[in-house]
C-alpha positions as CSV (number, residue, x, y, z in Angstrom):
1,M,-3.8,-13.3,-10.9
2,K,-5.7,-10.2,-9.8
3,R,-3.5,-7.1,-9.1
4,K,-4.3,-4.0,-7.0
5,E,-3.7,-1.9,-10.2
6,E,-7.0,-3.1,-11.6
7,T,-8.7,-1.1,-8.9
8,Y,-6.9,2.1,-10.0
9,L,-7.7,1.4,-13.7
10,S,-11.4,1.1,-12.7
11,Q,-11.3,4.4,-10.9
12,W,-9.5,6.1,-13.9
13,H,-12.0,4.6,-16.4
14,K,-15.0,5.9,-14.5
15,S,-13.6,9.4,-13.8
16,P,-15.5,12.2,-15.7
17,H,-12.1,14.0,-15.9
18,R,-10.3,11.0,-17.4
19,K,-7.2,11.7,-19.6
20,P,-5.2,9.3,-21.7
21,L,-3.3,7.2,-19.3
22,I,0.4,6.3,-19.7
23,I,1.5,3.3,-17.7
24,R,5.2,3.5,-16.7
25,G,7.2,0.5,-15.7
26,A,10.1,-1.8,-16.5
27,R,9.7,-4.5,-19.1
28,Q,8.0,-7.7,-17.9
29,V,6.2,-6.2,-14.9
30,G,2.8,-7.0,-16.5
31,K,1.7,-3.7,-18.1
32,S,0.1,-5.3,-21.2
33,T,-1.4,-8.2,-19.3
34,L,-3.0,-5.8,-16.8
35,V,-4.8,-3.9,-19.6
36,R,-6.0,-7.1,-21.2
37,M,-7.3,-8.4,-17.9
38,F,-9.0,-5.1,-17.1
39,C,-10.9,-5.1,-20.4
40,R,-11.8,-8.8,-20.1
41,N,-13.1,-8.4,-16.6
42,N,-15.1,-5.3,-17.4
43,G,-16.6,-6.3,-20.7
44,L,-14.7,-3.7,-22.7
45,Q,-13.6,-3.9,-26.3
46,L,-9.8,-3.9,-26.5
47,I,-8.2,-2.3,-29.5
48,E,-4.5,-3.2,-29.0
49,L,-1.6,-1.9,-31.1
50,N,2.0,-2.9,-30.5
51,F,4.4,-0.5,-32.2
52,E,7.4,-2.8,-31.8
53,Q,5.6,-5.7,-33.5
54,T,3.7,-3.8,-36.3
55,H,5.8,-1.1,-37.8
56,S,3.2,-0.4,-40.6
57,L,0.8,1.1,-38.0
58,K,3.1,4.0,-37.4
59,G,1.9,5.9,-40.5
60,L,-1.6,6.1,-39.0
61,F,-0.4,8.4,-36.2
62,T,1.1,11.1,-38.3
63,S,-2.3,12.6,-38.5
64,N,-3.6,15.1,-35.9
65,D,-7.1,13.9,-36.5
66,P,-8.0,11.1,-34.1
67,M,-11.2,10.2,-35.9
68,K,-9.3,9.5,-39.1
69,I,-7.0,7.2,-37.0
70,I,-10.1,5.4,-35.6
71,Q,-11.6,5.0,-39.0
72,S,-8.4,3.5,-40.3
73,L,-8.2,1.1,-37.4
74,E,-11.7,-0.1,-38.0
75,I,-10.8,-0.9,-41.6
76,L,-7.6,-2.7,-40.7
77,Q,-9.0,-4.7,-37.9
78,E,-12.4,-5.2,-39.6
79,T,-14.4,-4.2,-36.5
80,K,-16.6,-1.3,-35.4
81,I,-15.1,0.6,-32.5
82,D,-17.6,1.6,-29.9
83,L,-16.1,4.8,-28.5
84,E,-18.0,4.5,-25.2
85,K,-17.2,0.8,-24.5
86,S,-13.7,0.4,-25.9
87,I,-10.1,1.0,-24.8
88,L,-7.4,1.9,-27.4
89,F,-4.2,0.4,-26.1
90,L,-1.0,1.7,-27.6
91,D,1.7,-0.7,-26.4
92,E,5.4,-0.2,-26.6
93,I,4.7,3.4,-27.6
94,Q,8.4,4.3,-27.2
95,A,9.0,2.6,-30.5
96,H,6.9,5.3,-32.2
97,P,7.4,8.5,-30.2
98,A,5.2,10.5,-32.6
99,A,2.2,8.6,-31.3
100,I,2.8,10.2,-27.9
101,L,1.9,13.5,-29.4
102,S,-1.4,12.1,-30.7
103,L,-2.6,11.6,-27.1
104,R,-3.4,15.3,-26.7
105,Y,-5.7,15.1,-29.8
106,F,-7.5,12.1,-28.5
107,F,-8.0,14.0,-25.2
108,E,-9.3,17.2,-26.8
109,Q,-11.3,15.7,-29.7
110,V,-12.5,12.2,-28.7
111,P,-12.6,12.3,-24.9
112,Q,-15.3,9.5,-24.8
113,L,-12.7,7.0,-26.0
114,A,-10.5,5.7,-23.2
115,V,-6.8,5.6,-24.3
116,I,-4.0,3.8,-22.6
117,A,-0.4,3.9,-23.6
118,A,2.5,1.8,-22.2
119,G,6.2,1.9,-22.6
120,S,9.2,0.9,-20.6
121,L,11.8,3.1,-22.3
122,L,9.9,6.4,-22.9
123,E,12.7,8.6,-21.6
124,F,15.1,7.3,-24.2
125,S,12.8,8.0,-27.0
126,L,11.8,11.5,-25.8
127,E,15.5,12.4,-25.5
128,Q,16.5,11.0,-28.8
129,Y,13.7,12.6,-30.8
130,Q,13.6,15.8,-28.7
131,L,9.9,15.4,-28.0
132,S,8.0,16.5,-24.9
133,M,5.0,15.0,-23.3
134,P,1.6,16.7,-24.0
135,V,1.5,18.5,-20.6
136,G,-1.9,18.6,-19.0
137,R,-3.4,16.2,-21.6
138,V,-2.2,12.9,-20.1
139,E,-1.9,11.3,-16.7
140,Y,0.6,8.7,-15.4
141,F,0.4,5.4,-13.7
142,F,3.5,3.9,-12.2
143,M,3.6,0.1,-12.0
144,G,6.1,-2.2,-10.3
145,P,6.4,-6.0,-9.8
146,M,3.8,-7.9,-7.9
147,T,3.9,-7.3,-4.2
148,F,4.2,-9.9,-1.5
149,E,0.4,-9.6,-0.7
150,E,-0.4,-10.1,-4.4
151,F,1.9,-13.2,-4.3
152,L,-0.1,-14.5,-1.4
153,E,-3.4,-14.1,-3.4
154,A,-1.8,-15.8,-6.4
155,E,-0.7,-18.7,-4.2
156,G,-4.3,-19.2,-2.9
157,A,-3.4,-18.0,0.7
158,E,-6.4,-15.8,0.9
159,Q,-7.0,-16.6,4.6
160,L,-3.5,-15.5,5.6
161,L,-3.8,-12.4,3.3
162,T,-7.1,-11.4,4.9
163,Y,-5.6,-11.9,8.4
164,L,-2.6,-9.6,7.6
165,Q,-4.8,-7.0,6.0
166,A,-7.1,-6.9,9.1
167,Y,-4.3,-7.1,11.7
168,E,-4.2,-4.3,14.3
169,L,-1.2,-3.3,16.4
170,G,-1.4,-4.5,19.9
171,S,-2.7,-7.9,18.9
172,E,-0.5,-11.0,19.1
173,I,0.2,-13.0,16.0
174,P,0.3,-16.7,17.0
175,Q,3.7,-18.3,16.4
176,A,2.3,-20.9,14.0
177,I,0.9,-18.1,11.8
178,H,4.1,-16.1,12.1
179,E,6.1,-19.1,10.9
180,K,3.7,-19.8,8.0
181,A,4.0,-16.1,6.9
182,L,7.8,-16.3,7.0
183,E,7.8,-19.4,4.9
184,Y,5.7,-17.6,2.2
185,L,8.1,-14.7,2.5
186,R,11.1,-16.9,1.9
187,T,9.4,-18.3,-1.2
188,Y,8.8,-14.7,-2.4
189,Y,12.4,-13.9,-1.8
190,L,13.4,-16.7,-4.1
191,L,10.8,-15.9,-6.8
192,G,10.5,-12.2,-6.7
193,G,7.4,-10.4,-8.0
194,M,7.8,-10.6,-11.8
195,P,4.3,-11.9,-12.9
196,E,5.7,-14.5,-15.4
197,V,7.9,-16.0,-12.8
198,I,5.1,-16.4,-10.3
199,Q,2.8,-17.8,-13.0
200,V,5.3,-20.4,-14.0
201,F,5.8,-21.4,-10.3
202,R,2.0,-21.7,-9.9
203,D,1.7,-23.9,-13.0
204,T,4.7,-26.1,-12.3
205,R,5.4,-25.8,-8.5
206,S,9.1,-25.8,-9.7
207,L,11.5,-23.3,-8.3
208,L,13.9,-24.4,-11.0
209,E,11.5,-23.6,-13.8
210,A,10.8,-20.2,-12.2
211,D,14.5,-19.5,-12.0
212,K,14.8,-20.1,-15.7
213,V,12.2,-17.4,-16.3
214,K,14.1,-14.9,-14.2
215,Y,17.3,-15.4,-16.2
216,S,15.3,-15.1,-19.4
217,I,14.0,-11.7,-18.2
218,L,17.6,-10.6,-17.4
219,N,18.6,-11.6,-21.0
220,T,15.7,-9.6,-22.3
221,Y,17.1,-6.5,-20.5
222,R,20.5,-7.2,-21.9
223,D,19.1,-7.4,-25.4
224,D,17.8,-3.9,-25.0
225,F,21.3,-2.6,-24.6
226,A,22.1,-2.8,-28.3
227,K,19.5,-0.1,-28.9
228,Y,21.8,2.4,-27.2
229,E,25.2,1.3,-28.5
230,T,25.5,4.4,-30.7
231,R,25.4,6.6,-27.6
232,I,27.2,4.6,-25.0
233,D,29.8,1.8,-25.3
234,L,27.9,-1.5,-25.1
235,G,30.7,-3.1,-23.1
236,K,30.5,-0.4,-20.4
237,L,26.7,-0.8,-20.3
238,Q,27.1,-4.5,-19.8
239,E,29.8,-4.0,-17.1
240,V,27.6,-1.6,-15.1
241,F,24.5,-3.8,-15.5
242,D,26.4,-6.8,-14.0
243,K,27.3,-4.6,-11.0
244,L,23.9,-3.2,-10.2
245,G,23.3,-5.7,-7.5
246,T,26.3,-4.5,-5.6
247,T,24.6,-1.1,-5.1
248,V,21.8,-2.5,-3.0
249,G,22.0,-1.3,0.6
250,K,25.4,0.4,-0.1
251,K,26.4,3.8,-1.0
252,I,27.1,4.0,-4.7
253,R,30.7,4.8,-5.4
254,Y,31.5,5.3,-9.1
255,V,35.0,4.1,-8.7
256,D,33.7,0.7,-7.6
257,I,31.6,0.3,-10.7
258,L,33.8,1.6,-13.5
259,P,37.2,2.1,-11.9
260,Q,39.0,3.4,-15.0
261,E,36.1,5.7,-16.2
262,R,35.2,9.2,-15.5
263,S,32.4,9.6,-13.0
264,A,30.2,11.5,-15.5
265,V,30.2,8.4,-17.8
266,T,29.3,6.1,-15.0
267,D,26.5,8.4,-13.8
268,R,25.1,8.6,-17.3
269,I,24.9,4.8,-17.6
270,L,23.3,4.5,-14.2
271,S,20.8,7.1,-15.3
272,L,19.9,4.9,-18.2
273,F,19.1,2.0,-15.9
274,V,17.1,4.4,-13.7
275,Q,15.1,5.6,-16.7
276,S,14.4,2.0,-17.7
277,R,13.2,1.4,-14.1
278,I,15.5,-1.5,-13.5
279,L,17.3,0.6,-10.9
280,Y,16.1,3.1,-8.3
281,R,18.4,5.4,-6.5
282,A,17.5,6.2,-2.9
283,Y,19.1,9.6,-2.3
284,H,20.4,11.0,1.0
285,S,18.0,13.5,2.5
286,S,19.0,15.7,5.5
287,A,15.4,15.0,6.6
288,N,15.0,18.1,8.7
289,N,11.6,19.0,7.2
290,L,9.1,17.9,4.6
291,P,9.2,17.4,1.7
292,L,12.2,15.1,1.9
293,K,13.3,15.8,-1.7
294,A,13.9,19.5,-0.8
295,E,17.0,18.5,1.2
296,V,18.4,15.8,-1.1
297,S,22.1,15.4,-1.9
298,R,22.5,13.9,-5.3
299,K,26.1,13.0,-4.4
300,K,24.9,10.3,-2.0
301,S,22.7,7.5,-3.0
302,K,22.3,3.7,-2.7
303,G,20.5,1.3,-5.0
304,V,17.2,-0.5,-4.9
305,L,16.6,-2.9,-7.8
306,L,13.3,-3.4,-9.5
307,D,12.7,-6.8,-7.9
308,I,14.3,-9.1,-5.3
309,G,14.1,-12.1,-7.6
310,I,15.9,-10.2,-10.3
311,Y,18.4,-9.1,-7.7
312,L,19.2,-12.7,-6.8
313,A,19.6,-13.6,-10.4
314,L,21.8,-10.6,-11.2
315,Q,24.0,-11.6,-8.3
316,G,24.4,-15.1,-9.8
317,F,22.4,-16.9,-7.1
318,S,20.7,-20.0,-8.5
319,I,17.6,-21.2,-6.7
320,A,18.9,-24.7,-7.0
321,D,22.0,-23.7,-5.0
322,I,20.3,-21.7,-2.2
323,S,16.7,-22.9,-1.8
324,Q,17.7,-25.6,0.7
325,D,19.4,-23.1,3.0
326,K,16.4,-21.9,5.0
327,E,18.5,-19.7,7.3
328,L,20.1,-17.8,4.4
329,F,17.5,-15.2,4.1
330,F,16.8,-14.5,7.8
331,S,20.3,-14.4,9.3
332,N,23.1,-12.3,7.9
333,Q,21.6,-11.3,4.5
334,G,20.8,-7.7,5.2
335,E,20.8,-6.7,1.6
336,L,17.9,-9.1,0.8
337,A,15.7,-7.6,3.5
338,E,16.6,-4.1,2.5
339,Q,15.8,-4.8,-1.1
340,F,12.5,-6.4,-0.2
341,I,11.4,-3.5,2.0
342,G,12.7,-0.9,-0.5
343,Q,10.8,-2.2,-3.5
344,H,7.6,-2.2,-1.5
345,L,8.0,1.2,0.0
346,L,8.7,2.6,-3.5
347,Y,5.1,1.7,-4.5
348,S,3.4,2.3,-1.1
349,Q,2.1,5.7,-2.3
350,P,-0.8,6.1,-4.8
351,A,0.0,4.8,-8.3
352,Y,-0.1,8.3,-9.8
353,M,2.9,9.4,-7.7
354,H,6.4,8.9,-9.1
355,P,8.1,6.2,-7.0
356,E,10.8,7.9,-4.8
357,L,12.7,6.7,-1.8
358,Y,15.2,8.4,0.5
359,Y,17.7,7.5,3.3
360,W,19.7,9.4,5.8
361,C,23.4,9.1,6.7
362,R,26.1,10.9,8.6
363,E,29.7,10.4,7.6
364,K,32.1,11.3,10.3
365,A,35.4,9.7,11.4
366,Q,34.6,6.8,13.7
367,S,31.0,8.0,14.0
368,N,29.2,7.0,10.9
369,A,25.4,6.5,11.1
370,E,22.7,5.5,8.6
371,I,19.0,5.1,8.6
372,D,18.0,2.6,5.9
373,Y,15.0,4.6,4.6
374,V,13.1,7.7,5.6
375,I,9.6,8.2,4.3
376,Q,6.8,10.7,4.7
377,Q,4.0,9.4,6.8
378,G,1.2,11.9,7.0
379,N,2.7,15.2,7.9
380,T,5.8,13.8,9.6
381,I,9.0,12.1,8.8
382,L,9.2,8.3,9.6
383,P,12.6,6.6,9.8
384,V,12.6,3.0,8.7
385,E,15.2,0.5,9.9
386,V,15.5,-3.0,8.3
387,K,17.0,-5.9,10.1
388,S,17.4,-9.3,8.4
389,G,17.1,-11.2,11.7
390,K,15.4,-10.7,15.0
391,T,18.1,-8.7,16.7
392,G,20.3,-5.7,15.9
393,T,21.6,-2.5,17.4
394,L,19.7,0.7,17.1
395,R,22.6,3.2,17.6
396,S,22.0,5.0,14.3
397,L,18.3,5.2,15.0
398,H,18.8,6.5,18.5
399,L,21.0,9.3,17.1
400,F,18.6,10.2,14.3
401,M,15.6,10.4,16.6
402,E,17.4,12.6,19.1
403,V,18.9,14.9,16.5
404,K,15.6,15.3,14.5
405,H,13.3,15.4,17.6
406,L,10.9,12.8,16.3
407,S,8.4,10.7,18.2
408,Y,7.9,7.5,16.1
409,A,10.2,5.1,14.3
410,L,9.6,1.9,12.5
411,R,11.7,-1.3,12.4
412,F,11.2,-4.3,10.2
413,S,12.6,-7.7,11.3
414,T,11.6,-11.3,11.5
415,H,10.2,-10.7,15.0
416,T,6.5,-10.6,15.8
417,P,4.9,-7.1,16.0
418,A,5.6,-4.9,19.0
419,V,5.1,-1.3,20.1
420,E,7.4,0.0,22.8
421,I,8.9,3.1,24.3
422,V,12.6,3.0,24.0
423,S,15.4,5.2,25.4
424,S,18.3,6.2,23.2
425,S,20.9,5.8,26.0
426,L,23.5,7.7,24.0
427,P,26.5,9.1,25.8
428,K,25.6,12.0,28.0
429,S,22.0,12.0,26.9
430,V,18.8,10.0,27.0
431,Y,15.9,10.4,24.5
432,Q,12.7,8.5,24.5
433,Y,10.5,7.7,21.5
434,T,8.0,5.1,20.3
435,L,9.4,2.2,18.3
436,V,7.1,0.1,16.2
437,T,8.4,-3.3,15.2
438,L,6.8,-5.1,12.3
439,P,7.6,-8.5,10.7
440,L,8.9,-8.1,7.2
441,Y,5.7,-9.7,5.7
442,L,3.6,-6.8,7.0
443,V,5.3,-4.2,4.8
444,G,2.1,-3.9,2.7
445,Q,0.3,-2.6,5.8
446,T,2.9,-0.1,6.8
447,R,0.9,3.1,6.0
448,R,-2.3,1.8,7.7
449,L,-0.6,0.4,10.8
450,M,1.6,3.5,11.4
451,K,-1.6,5.7,11.3
452,S,-3.0,3.6,14.2
453,S,0.3,3.3,16.2
454,A,-0.4,6.3,18.4
455,A,-3.6,4.7,19.8
456,V,-1.6,1.7,21.0
457,I,0.6,3.5,23.5
């Protein structure tokens, strides 16, 4: 299964200013597989070390001399390392934080050797050992689960994928194609984007077998908890983990997660899940100006989980129970649609940018309002509304557009694309703006299509 991240790795590898690359991402998103595929597809020698599996290798990286490390590796692996045509891959580097410090010496003394490190729990190790990253000597690459478009490619739906990637606003999508895309979308909802889940589904065509893999991944995450038992009560970690799904699409209230615990403890546990990239917190931004993070309120946030398939498993939904209900996903299940769009928007920016997402809300007596997400599109703010079905009110969007004096808004739904001028029709005022409606399955083309939306009106 080819992934878009291979293109980024290729650009990195060819860059004359290349630095050691650290791939950041949760467990099981395919970091190690990506590096192996890249080396195989580009004829590169892979020197792979896994610090969780081979503890004896840790002693090699106490040296500040990278050439000595390379010589030792040649002896241990009985191979000659071609510095120009090899990649040194340090997997699960969080298991040996001292190796992180060695990256600066590889950069300074052996720049011709491409070095990649990967780890899913780096923040924990850095905090525990009071280490800091070699600033200016490494670069980052943030990796999430497979996107819907990558799923289409994995499923052999290349013609549909090509069609969506070439689609232009103002063109009509035939109903038959629309229904076909929604059917693939429904399958993606059930599976999610974890590579092993999709691979098992490809091999077996069994949703049940894929479901087993999802629950196996959840158990892998739970097994990681024991590593932090000395710092935080394991029972509380487990309790919060089991409630992560309840944060999707809703304001996080600590009292709902650990009712008898101090908010500082709950916040600390949530931070662990954020650092492990299982949970993302979309923070409220006043969204008056760019950058959005400049006006963030850390007291208001809602959750976006790593993956929609993991979300379903965490909520206790079995594919065997829900796969027959074709209306489940496109009727009143707003959290599913919001999770799907959220996880894609998180990674819609270049891979070297830290995934961040914001939303907007106003909390007033009998006058609450909320915009599901707000993102930066070019040099302007773009509000994003997510509807699980084809209809829904736009009262909050009307208010936001008028208050912020914006010209364009985006709505995702199960409707076919549309671009229209809408009027807010709020009490005592009328405000007009352009509303772009996209079907959920076009989320991967959001940035491109919104650039061209002005030409349609």
